[in-house]
C-alpha positions in Angstrom: 16.0 -32.8 -18.6 13.2 -30.8 -20.3 13.6 -32.0 -24.2 12.9 -29.9 -27.0 12.7 -32.2 -30.1 12.7 -29.1 -32.5 16.3 -28.9 -31.7 17.1 -32.4 -32.5 14.8 -33.1 -35.4 15.6 -29.8 -37.3 19.0 -28.6 -36.3 20.5 -31.9 -35.3 21.8 -30.2 -32.1 21.7 -31.4 -28.4 21.3 -28.1 -26.5 18.5 -29.5 -24.6 16.5 -26.9 -22.9 19.6 -24.8 -22.2 20.4 -25.9 -18.8 17.0 -27.2 -17.2 16.8 -29.9 -14.6 17.3 -33.7 -15.6 14.6 -36.4 -15.4 11.7 -33.9 -15.4 11.3 -33.7 -11.6 13.3 -33.9 -8.2 13.1 -36.9 -6.0 11.4 -34.9 -2.8 7.6 -34.5 -2.7 6.6 -31.4 -4.5 3.5 -29.4 -4.0 1.7 -28.4 -7.0 2.8 -24.8 -8.4 0.7 -22.1 -7.6 0.5 -20.1 -10.7 1.5 -16.5 -10.4 -0.7 -14.0 -12.1 0.4 -13.2 -15.7 1.3 -9.4 -16.1 -1.0 -7.7 -18.3 1.0 -7.0 -21.7 1.6 -3.2 -22.6 0.9 -2.2 -25.9 3.7 -3.5 -28.4 6.3 -0.8 -28.8 9.2 -3.1 -30.1 9.8 -5.4 -33.0 12.5 -7.6 -34.1 14.5 -7.2 -37.3 17.1 -10.2 -38.8 20.6 -8.7 -38.8 22.2 -11.9 -40.0 21.3 -15.8 -40.2 23.5 -18.7 -41.2 25.0 -19.3 -37.9 25.5 -22.6 -36.0 24.2 -23.0 -32.4 24.8 -19.2 -31.4 24.7 -18.8 -27.7 26.5 -15.4 -26.6 27.0 -12.0 -28.5 29.7 -9.5 -27.3 31.0 -6.0 -28.4 34.5 -5.0 -27.6 35.1 -1.4 -26.4 37.4 -0.8 -29.7 35.0 1.7 -31.6 35.1 -0.8 -34.4 31.3 -1.4 -34.2 31.7 -5.3 -34.5 29.6 -7.8 -33.0 31.1 -11.3 -32.0 29.0 -14.1 -31.9 29.8 -17.4 -30.1 28.9 -20.6 -31.6 28.4 -23.6 -29.2 30.5 -25.9 -31.3 33.8 -24.0 -30.8 33.8 -21.0 -33.1 33.5 -17.3 -32.9 32.1 -15.4 -35.9 32.0 -11.6 -36.5 29.3 -9.3 -37.7 30.6 -6.0 -39.3 28.5 -3.3 -40.7 25.4 -5.6 -40.7 27.2 -8.5 -42.6 28.5 -11.9 -41.3 32.2 -12.2 -42.3 33.1 -15.3 -44.0 35.7 -17.4 -41.9 36.0 -17.5 -38.0 37.7 -15.0 -35.6 38.7 -18.1 -33.6 38.2 -21.9 -33.9 38.7 -24.2 -31.0 36.4 -26.9 -31.8 39.2 -29.5 -31.4 39.2 -28.6 -27.8 35.8 -28.3 -27.0 33.3 -30.9 -25.6 30.3 -30.1 -27.4 26.9 -31.4 -26.9 23.5 -30.8 -24.8 24.6 -27.9 -22.6 28.3 -28.3 -23.1 30.4 -26.5 -25.6 32.2 -22.9 -26.0 29.6 -20.9 -24.0 30.8 -17.3 -23.5 33.5 -14.6 -24.4 34.5 -11.4 -22.7 36.7 -8.7 -24.1 39.5 -7.1 -21.9 38.5 -3.5 -20.9 41.5 -2.5 -22.6 40.9 -4.7 -25.6 41.9 -2.0 -28.1 45.4 -1.9 -26.7 46.0 -5.4 -25.1 44.0 -7.6 -27.8 43.1 -9.8 -25.0 39.9 -11.7 -24.4 38.4 -14.8 -22.2 36.5 -17.8 -22.9 34.4 -20.0 -20.9 34.3 -23.6 -22.5 34.0 -27.3 -21.6 36.5 -30.0 -22.4 37.4 -33.4 -21.5 40.7 -33.9 -19.7 42.0 -37.4 -18.6 38.6 -38.6 -19.0 36.8 -36.2 -16.8 34.5 -33.1 -17.8 36.0 -29.6 -16.8 35.1 -26.0 -17.3 38.0 -23.9 -18.7 38.4 -20.2 -18.3 41.2 -18.9 -20.7 42.6 -16.0 -22.1 43.4 -15.5 -25.7 44.8 -12.9 -27.9 44.1 -11.4 -31.4 46.3 -12.2 -34.2 48.4 -9.1 -35.1 48.1 -7.2 -37.5 44.5 -8.7 -38.5 41.8 -7.6 -36.0 39.4 -10.1 -37.3 41.7 -13.0 -36.5 42.5 -14.4 -33.1 45.6 -16.6 -32.5 44.5 -20.0 -31.6 47.9 -20.8 -30.1 47.9 -18.0 -27.6 45.8 -19.7 -24.9 46.8 -19.3 -21.3 44.5 -21.3 -19.1 43.5 -19.2 -16.0 41.2 -21.8 -14.1 39.6 -25.1 -14.7 36.6 -26.5 -12.7 35.8 -30.1 -12.6 32.3 -31.0 -13.6 30.4 -34.0 -12.1 27.6 -34.1 -14.7 26.9 -32.9 -18.4 24.6 -30.0 -17.6 24.2 -26.7 -15.8 27.5 -25.2 -16.9 26.5 -21.6 -16.7 28.9 -20.0 -19.2 28.6 -16.2 -19.1 31.8 -14.3 -18.1 31.9 -10.5 -18.1 34.1 -7.7 -16.9 32.3 -5.5 -14.3 32.6 -1.8 -13.7 35.6 -2.6 -11.3 37.5 -4.0 -14.1 37.4 -7.5 -12.5 36.6 -10.8 -14.4 33.3 -12.2 -13.1 32.3 -15.9 -14.2 29.0 -17.4 -13.6 28.9 -21.4 -12.7 26.1 -23.6 -12.4 25.7 -26.2 -9.7 27.4 -29.0 -12.0 24.0 -30.6 -13.0 21.9 -33.6 -12.4 18.7 -32.5 -10.9 17.8 -30.9 -7.6 21.5 -30.2 -6.7 22.3 -33.8 -5.4 25.8 -33.0 -4.6 24.7 -29.9 -2.5 26.9 -27.5 -4.6 24.9 -24.3 -4.3 25.4 -24.1 -0.5 28.7 -25.3 -0.4 31.2 -22.5 -0.1 34.3 -25.0 -0.6 33.3 -25.4 -4.1 33.1 -23.0 -7.4 30.0 -24.8 -8.7 26.6 -22.8 -8.4 28.7 -19.4 -7.7 29.4 -16.2 -9.1 33.2 -15.8 -9.1 35.4 -12.7 -9.3 39.1 -12.7 -10.1 41.7 -10.0 -11.2 43.0 -11.1 -14.5 46.0 -8.5 -14.7 47.7 -9.8 -11.7 48.8 -13.0 -10.4 49.4 -14.2 -6.7 49.3 -17.4 -4.6 50.7 -19.2 -8.0 47.6 -18.7 -9.5 47.1 -17.2 -13.3 45.1 -14.6 -11.6 44.9 -12.5 -8.3 42.1 -12.6 -5.9 40.5 -9.0 -5.4 41.0 -8.1 -1.6 37.3 -7.1 -1.6 36.2 -10.6 -2.2 33.7 -11.8 0.5 35.7 -14.8 1.5 39.4 -13.4 0.8 40.1 -13.6 4.5 38.4 -17.2 4.7 35.1 -19.0 5.4 34.9 -19.9 1.6 36.6 -20.3 -1.8 38.7 -17.1 -2.3 37.2 -16.7 -5.7 33.4 -16.7 -4.8 31.6 -13.3 -5.1 27.9 -14.7 -4.6 26.4 -18.3 -4.0 23.3 -20.4 -4.1 22.8 -20.4 -8.0 21.4 -23.2 -9.9 22.2 -22.1 -13.5 23.1 -18.6 -14.3 22.5 -18.4 -17.8 23.5 -14.9 -18.7 24.1 -12.1 -16.3 24.9 -8.3 -17.1 26.0 -5.2 -15.6 23.7 -2.1 -16.0 25.8 0.6 -17.8 24.2 3.5 -15.5 24.5 2.0 -12.1 26.7 -1.1 -12.4 24.1 -3.3 -10.8 24.6 -7.1 -11.5 21.3 -8.7 -13.0 21.4 -12.5 -13.5 18.8 -14.8 -14.7 18.9 -18.3 -12.9 17.2 -21.3 -14.5 14.7 -23.2 -12.4 14.0 -26.6 -11.8 10.8 -27.9 -11.8 8.4 -25.1 -11.1 9.9 -21.4 -11.2 12.5 -19.2 -13.2 14.1 -16.3 -11.5 15.8 -12.9 -12.0 18.2 -11.8 -9.3 20.0 -8.6 -8.4 23.5 -10.3 -7.2 25.5 -8.7 -4.4 28.8 -9.2 -2.8 28.6 -12.3 -0.4 24.9 -12.9 -1.1 23.1 -16.4 -0.8 20.5 -16.7 -3.5 18.9 -19.7 -2.2 19.5 -22.9 -4.4 18.7 -25.5 -3.5 17.1 -24.4 -0.3 14.6 -22.6 -2.4 13.6 -22.2 -6.1 12.7 -18.8 -6.9 10.9 -17.5 -3.9 9.6 -21.0 -3.0 11.0 -23.7 -0.7 12.5 -26.5 -2.6 14.5 -28.6 -0.1 12.6 -29.1 2.1 9.3 -28.5 -0.2 7.8 -26.5 2.6 9.1 -24.9 5.8 12.4 -24.2 4.8 14.9 -21.9 6.7 15.1 -18.8 4.6 17.2 -17.0 7.1 19.8 -14.9 5.3 18.5 -15.8 1.6 18.1 -13.0 -1.0 14.9 -13.4 -3.0 14.7 -12.6 -6.6 13.4 -9.4 -7.8 11.2 -11.4 -10.2 10.1 -14.8 -10.9 7.4 -16.6 -13.2 6.1 -20.2 -13.0 6.2 -23.0 -15.9 2.9 -22.0 -17.1 4.6 -19.0 -18.7 8.0 -20.3 -19.7 10.6 -22.8 -18.7 14.1 -21.7 -19.3 14.8 -17.9 -18.3 17.2 -16.2 -20.5 19.1 -13.1 -18.8 19.3 -9.9 -21.0 20.2 -6.3 -20.4 18.9 -2.9 -19.0 18.1 -1.1 -22.1 20.2 2.2 -22.3 19.7 2.7 -26.4 18.3 5.7 -27.9 16.2 4.0 -30.7 13.3 3.0 -28.3 12.9 5.7 -25.7 10.0 4.0 -24.0 12.3 1.1 -23.0 15.0 3.2 -21.2 15.9 1.8 -17.9 13.7 -1.5 -18.4 15.5 -4.9 -18.0 14.9 -6.9 -21.0 15.0 -10.8 -20.8 13.4 -13.7 -22.2 12.6 -17.4 -22.2 14.1 -20.0 -24.4 11.0 -22.6 -24.3 8.6 -20.2 -26.2 10.5 -17.2 -27.3 8.7 -14.7 -25.1 10.5 -11.5 -24.3 9.7 -9.4 -21.1 10.7 -6.2 -19.7 11.2 -5.5 -16.0 10.4 -2.0 -14.7 11.4 -0.6 -11.3 9.0 1.8 -10.0 9.2 2.7 -7.1 12.5 1.6 -6.1 12.8 -2.0 -5.2 9.2 -2.7 -6.7 9.6 -4.5 -10.0 6.7 -5.0 -12.7 7.1 -7.5 -15.4 5.2 -6.9 -18.7 5.5 -9.1 -22.0 7.1 -7.0 -24.8 7.1 -9.7 -27.7 6.2 -13.5 -28.3 8.6 -14.4 -31.0 8.4 -18.1 -31.1 12.3 -18.3 -31.3 14.7 -20.3 -29.3 16.0 -17.2 -27.5 19.6 -18.1 -26.2 21.2 -15.0 -25.3 20.9 -11.1 -25.6 23.6 -8.9 -26.7 24.1 -5.0 -26.7 26.2 -2.8 -29.1 28.4 0.0 -28.0 25.3 2.6 -28.2 23.5 0.4 -25.9 20.9 -1.0 -28.6 19.9 -4.5 -28.0 20.1 -7.9 -29.8 18.2 -11.3 -29.7 20.3 -14.4 -30.4 18.2 -17.1 -31.8 19.7 -20.8 -31.3 18.4 -21.8 -34.6 21.0 -19.6 -36.3 20.2 -15.9 -36.2 21.0 -12.6 -34.6 17.9 -10.1 -34.5 17.9 -6.5 -33.5 15.4 -4.9 -31.1 13.6 -2.1 -32.8 10.8 0.3 -32.5 7.6 -1.2 -33.7 
């Protein structure tokens, strides 16, 4: 696992490289990476301004569609905080630290608000726990505690899904509602290095997959229903699977204007990648790392595999962090650009599609921060989550 002593020495935390490989290498022989050309940075047109600080291990930022303007920040230790009118409210929206297995890449990792949150008060969590001595990922529903909109009910938990975890890393952690109203859940391959248990290509496990479930209905004695359009709803794989061949999807998002699903998949030894996920797609892990053979290290069978829309090698960054396609109004030159970053060095890039199907990457900022996630508000303005304890806003230079 790539090790960042800054997090241990300064913050006393164990969020080691945000989901990278263990042991510093895989057991198969590997050719030396071929450096890809670094894109020429465009003139800097953006900057960061601090919104709040004083957070503890923040890893996600989400906004419910309730016209409140509030931003909800997930702290990996097991709490959710609220930013309202540019200030961090005292106390917690929710505290489930007693349930959460926090450490390394484990913890409370993501939140998603129901599309009808203003009426239902329902939201969903992705967290890790220990149950009967075993590690598990938990997908659970919670409700706001009426009549206080800034307080959730910790006793309202309804567990939808649990997934056994073989190793302590590569949990994924994001969950989000798509434009179809279904809940999408990103799960990593379960950890260790090189996917030793072959989870990414195995359609009989939920690990290494993007899942899609219907949380408004139940069937088959489940706490949810299987959308009939899921690629394996009629057989051939587990019913929840939407896409597969993922190593560690750390942050995915739906583009507001098109509904396209962008996903950053953290690499192993050499390459980081950004994918456009699609129904039933196989995105290659662990046959491939990025657009390159991994197992075997050369001459792999690429038949049916979908290549990333962008990649970069480890001379440019080591832990990709997915973001959003910008559709705000404050930075007109950024409209339509997919903004993402890297945890290891704090660089932030933009991906531009022109012509269709051709993507160009350009560096926007070099922040030096521990970028753990991105967020956007109701107006489409973008935020950067710094794992060291801050939320910052992307603003015009």
